[in-house]
N, C-alpha and C positions, 0 to 999 in steps of 0.2 A: 339332489340339490341341497343336501345337508339336513333333510327332514326325514330321518329314518323311522321315527315313531308315529308317523302320520298314517291313520287307517285309510284304506282305499274305499271307494264306493262300489267296488266290484262284489259280486255274490260271494258269500262265505263258503267254506268247505262243506257245510251242512246243506248247501243249496238255498239258503235264505237269501231273498232278494233285498240287498242293502241299498238299492237305488232310491228308496223312499227315505227322505231326510229324517222324518220323525222316527221311523224304525231304526235308522242308523244311529240316531242319538240315544236310543234305548239300549244300545250295546253297552256292556260293562266297562270297556276301556275305549274311550274316544279322546283324542288329543287335539289341541289347537296350538300350533307352533311348538310342538314337542312337550307341551304341558298338559297333563291329564285334566279332563273336565270333571267337575263335581256334579252331583245331582242338581244343585242349585244353578250351576252354570248352564247345564243342559236345559233346565226349565226356562231360564231367561232366553236362551237361543230359540227354543220352541215358540215362546210368546212373541219374540221379534219376528220370526218367520211367519207366524200367523198374521200379524199386523201387515207385513209387507205383501203377503199373498192376497189377502182380502182387499187391500188398498189397490193393488194392481188390477184385480178383477173388476172392482168398482170403476176405476178409470177407463178400462177397456169397454165396459158396458156403456159408460157415458159417451165415449167416442163414437160408438155405433148408433147412438140416438140422434 
C-alpha cells in the first residue's frame, strides 16, 4: 500500500518477539508513515500508550463494580 519502510510486528530473524509494543519501539529503526522515529518520538509514544492502557484498565475495573 505504498508503505515499504514500515516495520512489521512479526518476530524478527533472531526470534525476538516483537508483538510487545514497548519492545518493538526499542528497536533501532522504527518508522511512522515512512518517517524514522527519534528516541524522543518513541518516548512520547510510550508515554501515550501508558496513559491509554491504564485509563482503559481503570474504566474496565469501574464497569465491573
